[in-house]
N, C-alpha and C positions, 0 to 999 in steps of 0.2 A: 488896835487892829490884830495883832500877833495874840495877845491874850483871848482876844475871842475865839480865835481860829483854833488855839490849843484845847478852851473850853469845849468848843463843838465837837473837835476829836476825841475828848474824853468823854461826852456825853454817847455820842455815837458807838465808841468801844463799848460802853457799858450796855447800851441798849444792844448790840449785837453780842455779847455775854449772855445777857438776859434770854434772848431770841433762840441764842444757840442753844441754852439749856432747856428751855420751856416749849420752844418751836423749832427743833432740831430740821424738820421739812422746809420751813420757810429760810430759816439761815442759809441752808444749801443753796437754796434758787438765789438769795442775794450774796 
């Protein structure tokens, strides 16, 4: 379960970086 949590956090981190770079307005809201 811990490994899944780590991968989930990594996935969300990468998604956040992508959103922050290409959709700065959306990233600020979230």
